[in-house]
C-alpha positions as CSV (number, residue, x, y, z in Angstrom):
1,X,24.6,-27.6,2.6
2,X,21.2,-26.4,1.3
3,X,20.4,-24.9,-2.0
4,X,17.5,-23.5,-3.9
5,X,17.3,-23.6,-7.7
6,X,15.0,-21.1,-9.4
7,X,13.7,-22.6,-12.7
8,X,12.4,-20.4,-15.5
9,X,11.8,-21.7,-19.0
10,X,13.0,-19.1,-21.6
11,X,16.7,-19.8,-21.1
12,X,16.6,-23.5,-21.6
13,X,18.2,-25.5,-24.4
14,X,16.1,-25.6,-27.6
15,X,13.5,-23.1,-26.3
16,X,12.8,-20.0,-28.4
17,X,9.2,-19.1,-28.0
18,X,6.6,-17.8,-30.4
19,X,6.9,-14.8,-32.8
20,X,4.6,-12.0,-31.6
21,X,3.7,-13.8,-28.4
22,X,5.0,-15.3,-25.2
23,X,6.6,-18.7,-24.7
24,X,3.3,-20.0,-23.3
25,X,1.7,-19.3,-26.7
26,X,4.3,-21.3,-28.5
27,X,4.4,-24.9,-29.8
28,X,7.7,-24.9,-27.9
29,X,6.0,-24.7,-24.5
30,X,5.3,-28.4,-23.9
31,X,9.0,-29.2,-24.7
32,X,10.1,-26.3,-22.4
33,X,8.1,-27.9,-19.5
34,X,10.0,-31.2,-20.1
35,X,13.4,-29.6,-20.6
36,X,12.9,-27.4,-17.5
37,X,12.5,-30.5,-15.4
38,X,15.5,-32.2,-17.1
39,X,17.8,-29.2,-16.5
40,X,16.6,-28.7,-13.0
41,X,17.1,-32.4,-12.3
42,X,20.7,-32.2,-13.7
43,X,21.4,-29.2,-11.5
44,X,20.0,-30.9,-8.4
45,X,21.9,-34.1,-9.0
46,X,25.1,-32.1,-9.4
47,X,24.5,-30.2,-6.2
48,X,23.8,-33.5,-4.3
49,X,27.0,-35.0,-5.8
50,X,28.9,-32.0,-4.6
51,X,27.7,-32.5,-1.0
52,X,24.2,-30.8,-0.8
53,X,21.9,-32.1,1.9
54,X,18.8,-30.4,0.6
55,X,17.8,-28.9,-2.8
56,X,14.6,-27.0,-3.3
57,X,13.4,-26.7,-6.9
58,X,11.4,-23.5,-7.3
59,X,9.2,-23.6,-10.3
60,X,8.7,-19.9,-11.0
61,X,7.8,-19.4,-14.7
62,X,4.6,-17.5,-15.1
63,X,3.4,-18.1,-11.6
64,X,3.7,-21.9,-11.8
65,X,3.1,-24.8,-12.1
66,X,5.0,-25.8,-15.2
67,X,7.4,-28.7,-14.7
68,X,7.0,-32.4,-14.9
69,X,7.9,-33.0,-11.3
70,X,8.2,-36.8,-11.6
71,X,11.3,-36.2,-13.7
72,X,13.1,-34.6,-10.8
73,X,15.5,-36.5,-8.5
74,X,13.4,-37.8,-5.7
75,X,15.6,-36.2,-3.1
76,X,14.4,-32.8,-4.2
77,X,11.8,-30.7,-2.5
78,X,9.6,-28.6,-4.8
79,X,8.2,-25.1,-4.4
80,X,5.3,-24.4,-6.7
81,X,2.2,-22.2,-7.1
82,X,1.8,-18.5,-6.4
83,X,0.8,-15.9,-3.8
84,X,3.8,-16.3,-1.5
85,X,6.9,-14.3,-1.0
86,X,9.5,-14.5,-3.7
87,X,12.2,-17.2,-3.3
88,X,10.0,-19.4,-1.1
89,X,11.7,-21.5,1.6
90,X,14.9,-19.5,1.4
91,X,16.5,-18.4,4.7
92,X,20.0,-17.6,6.0
93,X,20.8,-21.3,6.5
94,X,21.2,-21.9,2.8
95,X,24.5,-22.1,1.0
96,X,23.5,-20.9,-2.4
97,X,20.9,-20.0,-5.0
98,X,21.0,-21.2,-8.6
99,X,19.3,-20.0,-11.8
100,X,18.2,-22.6,-14.4
101,X,16.3,-21.4,-17.5
102,X,16.5,-17.8,-16.6
103,X,16.9,-15.2,-19.4
104,X,18.4,-11.8,-20.1
105,X,16.7,-8.7,-18.8
106,X,14.7,-6.2,-20.9
107,X,16.8,-3.9,-23.2
108,X,19.2,-6.8,-24.1
109,X,19.6,-6.8,-27.9
110,X,19.2,-10.0,-29.9
111,X,18.6,-12.1,-26.7
112,X,16.0,-14.9,-26.8
113,X,12.7,-13.8,-25.2
114,X,14.6,-11.1,-23.1
115,X,12.3,-9.5,-20.6
116,X,11.9,-8.6,-16.9
117,X,8.8,-10.4,-15.4
118,X,6.5,-9.6,-18.3
119,X,7.5,-9.1,-21.9
120,X,4.1,-7.7,-22.7
121,X,4.1,-5.1,-19.9
122,X,7.5,-3.6,-18.9
123,X,10.3,-2.0,-20.9
124,X,12.7,-2.1,-17.9
125,X,13.1,-1.9,-14.2
126,X,15.8,-0.1,-12.1
127,X,16.7,-0.4,-8.5
128,X,18.8,2.4,-7.0
129,X,19.3,3.7,-10.6
130,X,20.7,0.3,-11.9
131,X,18.8,-1.6,-14.5
132,X,18.1,-5.1,-13.2
133,X,16.4,-8.3,-14.4
134,X,15.0,-11.3,-12.6
135,X,18.4,-12.8,-11.8
136,X,19.6,-9.7,-10.1
137,X,16.4,-9.3,-8.2
138,X,16.3,-12.9,-6.9
139,X,20.0,-12.8,-6.1
140,X,19.6,-9.6,-4.2
141,X,16.7,-11.2,-2.2
142,X,19.0,-14.1,-1.4
143,X,21.9,-11.7,-0.7
144,X,19.8,-9.9,1.9
145,X,20.0,-13.2,3.8
146,X,23.7,-13.7,3.1
147,X,23.1,-16.4,0.4
148,X,25.3,-16.2,-2.7
149,X,24.3,-17.0,-6.3
150,X,26.3,-20.0,-7.3
151,X,25.0,-21.3,-10.7
152,X,23.4,-19.9,-13.9
153,X,22.3,-22.0,-16.9
154,X,21.0,-19.7,-19.7
155,X,21.5,-18.4,-23.2
156,X,24.8,-16.6,-23.9
157,X,23.2,-13.2,-23.1
158,X,21.8,-14.4,-19.8
159,X,25.1,-15.9,-18.9
160,X,26.9,-12.7,-19.7
161,X,24.5,-10.8,-17.5
162,X,25.1,-13.3,-14.6
163,X,28.8,-13.0,-14.9
164,X,28.6,-9.2,-14.9
165,X,26.5,-9.1,-11.7
166,X,28.0,-12.2,-10.0
167,X,31.7,-12.6,-10.7
168,X,32.9,-16.2,-10.1
169,X,29.5,-17.8,-10.5
170,X,29.4,-21.2,-12.3
171,X,27.7,-21.0,-15.7
172,X,26.5,-23.1,-18.5
173,X,25.6,-21.6,-21.9
174,X,22.6,-23.5,-23.3
175,X,22.3,-21.7,-26.6
176,X,23.6,-18.8,-28.6
177,X,20.9,-16.1,-29.1
178,X,20.3,-14.9,-32.6
179,X,17.1,-12.9,-32.1
180,X,14.0,-12.6,-29.9
181,X,12.9,-16.0,-31.2
182,X,16.0,-17.5,-32.7
183,X,19.0,-19.4,-31.4
184,X,21.6,-22.1,-32.1
185,X,21.2,-24.4,-29.2
186,X,23.2,-27.2,-27.7
187,X,21.5,-30.6,-27.8
188,X,19.2,-30.8,-24.7
189,X,21.0,-33.8,-23.3
190,X,24.4,-32.2,-23.7
191,X,23.2,-29.1,-21.9
192,X,22.0,-31.3,-19.0
193,X,25.4,-33.0,-18.8
194,X,27.1,-29.7,-18.6
195,X,24.7,-28.3,-16.0
196,X,25.3,-31.4,-13.8
197,X,29.0,-30.8,-13.9
198,X,28.7,-27.1,-13.2
199,X,26.3,-27.6,-10.3
200,X,28.7,-30.1,-8.7
201,X,31.5,-27.5,-9.0
202,X,29.1,-24.9,-7.6
203,X,28.4,-27.0,-4.5
204,X,32.1,-27.6,-3.9
205,X,33.0,-23.9,-4.4
206,X,30.0,-22.2,-2.7
207,X,32.0,-21.0,0.3
208,X,34.2,-19.0,-2.1
209,X,31.2,-17.2,-3.6
210,X,29.9,-13.9,-2.3
211,X,26.3,-12.7,-1.8
212,X,25.0,-10.1,-4.3
213,X,23.5,-7.2,-2.4
214,X,21.6,-4.0,-3.2
215,X,21.4,-1.4,-0.4
216,X,17.9,-0.6,1.0
217,X,15.6,1.1,1.2
218,X,15.2,0.5,-2.5
219,X,14.4,3.2,-5.1
220,X,12.3,1.2,-7.6
221,X,11.7,2.6,-11.1
222,X,9.5,0.9,-13.7
223,X,9.0,1.9,-17.3
224,X,5.9,0.4,-18.9
225,X,5.3,-0.3,-22.6
226,X,1.8,1.3,-22.5
227,X,1.0,4.7,-21.0
228,X,-2.3,3.5,-19.5
229,X,-0.5,1.0,-17.3
230,X,1.5,3.8,-15.7
231,X,-1.7,5.9,-15.5
232,X,-3.5,3.1,-13.6
233,X,-0.7,2.5,-11.1
234,X,-0.4,6.1,-10.1
235,X,-4.2,6.7,-10.1
236,X,-5.1,3.5,-8.2
237,X,-2.4,3.4,-5.6
238,X,-1.3,6.9,-4.8
239,X,2.1,5.6,-3.7
240,X,3.9,6.0,-7.1
241,X,5.5,9.2,-8.4
242,X,5.3,9.9,-12.2
243,X,8.6,10.3,-13.9
244,X,7.3,10.6,-17.4
245,X,4.3,9.3,-19.4
246,X,5.6,5.7,-19.3
247,X,7.7,5.6,-16.1
248,X,6.9,5.6,-12.4
249,X,8.9,5.3,-9.2
250,X,8.6,4.7,-5.5
251,X,10.8,3.7,-2.5
252,X,10.2,0.2,-1.0
253,X,11.7,-1.3,2.1
254,X,11.7,-5.0,1.1
255,X,12.4,-6.6,-2.3
256,X,11.1,-9.9,-1.1
257,X,7.7,-8.4,0.0
258,X,7.3,-6.3,-3.2
259,X,8.2,-9.0,-5.7
């Protein structure tokens, strides 16, 4: 059994970010880099304990690299860097994809650092008329290869989103969101213990879990926060259709190639 774990940072225990900025602007960022490795390690060890033969840790926050890789179980392989197709290393031989430190999508009220790819740029994204976030997009990429989502560790709003899109997924709630930059978090060590246990269950249950799929070709709609971003996309590419001042759309053939 082979698994890939996507690791973001906003959904980790005791991570809330910076008022008026991104997580990378915050005094919380160095802790997030450490905790991301700890939670990823807990998930990997749980998967190995559940029978995994390979676990790839995919460090994907902000284009990478972020994590302290020496804190990861030495059996892990590590995908890092940028300028490759999304969900690197994944193919149809894998048994599942997990999400550690992911967060709720844009338009989620009172969710810690809720956004889709860029909190400074986008208001929301839709595929085939359905609003989606990073978890749904990555799960759909995996689903196109028959690989199911098996684990999500996030804040309560992120976990609720995962359960809505992926019924039956194993989840761990790392913190209760209070606002964009506020939460009541579990102790980081306790969150890791729970992630380890959930990942072990996920490995043992992965054959029960179903891939999440979106039907292609894909109608992609993006709403920007600033009009000039939509202006530039339409003017410079010629492939996008204007919906309104802030919103553009086009049809794409591959989620993995686009994202």
